[in-house]
N, C-alpha and C positions, 0 to 999 in steps of 0.2 A: 480519430483514434478508433481502432477496431481490435477485437480480440479473436484469437484463433486457438484451437486445440493443437498444441505442438505435436501430438501423436498422430494427427490427421492432416497436417498442413506442412508441405515441404518448403524449404528456403527458396528453391527455384520458382515455385508458384507465387510466393510473396514478391520476389523480384520482378516477375512477369506482370504483377499487378501494380508495380511502381513503388513498392516499399523502399524507404531509404534508411529507416532505423527500426530495429526490433528489440524487444525486451522480454524476458521471461519472468513472470510473477503471477500472483493470484491468491485467492480466488476472486472471481467477479463478485462485486458487492451490489451494484445497481446496473440493470440492463434495460434499455429503452424507458428510462425514468421510473422503473419499478424495482423495489428492494428484493434481492434474492433472500428469501427468508429461511431456507433450510441449508445449514452448513454442516449437517451431520455426515454428508457424503465426502467432505473434504479430506483428502489424503495428505498426511504430513511427512516431512523428511524424518527418518528415524535415526539420524546420527546421534551419537552420545551427547547428552546434555540438552537436547531439544525438549521444549515443553509442549504441552497440548496447544494446538491452535484454537481450540474451542473456548478456553477460559479467557478471562480478562488479561490482556497483555499490552505492552507498548505496541503501537501501530503506526505505520506510515502508509499513506494511500494517495492515489491520484484519481481525480474525477474530471470529467469534461462536461461543462455546462452547455457549451455550443462549440463548433469548430474554432480552434485557436483561442478558446476561453476556458482555461484549466483551473482546477482547484487542487491544492496540495494540503494535506492534513497530517500532522504528526502528533501523536498522543504518547506521553510518558506513561510508565506503569510499573507495577510490581514494587512500589516503594511506599511503605507504610507512612501514614500521615502526610502524604504528598499526592500520589496518584495511583489508583489501582489498575489503570489502563482501561481498555474497552473490549467487549466481546465482538466477534465479527458482526453479529446482528445489530449491536449498538453502533458500530462504526458505519455499517451500511445505512442505517437510519439517519445518522448525522450527515452523510453525503447527500441523501435525498432531501433532507430539510434545507440544505444549503443550495439546492437547485441542480445537482448533478444529474445528467441524463444517463451517463455511464460512469462507473467507478470501480476501482480495482485495489485490492490489498497488495502492498509492495513488500512490507517487512513486518515482523512481529517481535523484534528483539531490542536489546539495549543499543544496537547500532543505529536505531531510528533517530536521526539527527536532522534538524532543519536549520540551515544557514540562510538568513534573509537580511538584506540591506546592511551587509557588513558585520553581522553578528549571529551567533548561535541563539535561537529563540526558544529552545526547550532545554530541559535539564536531564539528559539521557540516563545518567547513572546516579543521579542525586548527589553528584560531587562537583557540579558546575564545570564539567569537562566531558567531551565526547569520547566515545570508544573508537579506536582505529578501525577502518574498514577499507576494503579494496574496491568497492563499487559505489558509484554515485550517479545520480541523475541531475545534471547541471543544466539550468535554463539561463542563458545570458540575458542581460538587459536589453 
């Protein structure tokens, strides 16, 4: 698993390097085993309705402990008396504590859903149902 700045890396150069799958997400949370501790520079999408990425939010992330040994974390949030979510710094620290050498933020909203072993394992909207979404990251057994 590697990260690239999409403004500086072309798809043709990734194909030349042997890439078979690419995804666009971020920011980087852990790099070379070290927590990225300054998220003040993170730019966010300014579409209507988006919240600040800096505050506690629901989170979905992927980490790599070692090649082919991945860690997925989903955190519910923005629900009083259930879960406030996590800041990016807290999320990054959690990945490091769990042994991730690399980790990336995938999502920060109510669509953060984890389906594992035949069931949804988090409560995304506080209503025991997930929100519809068009994109998923699926890992087969």
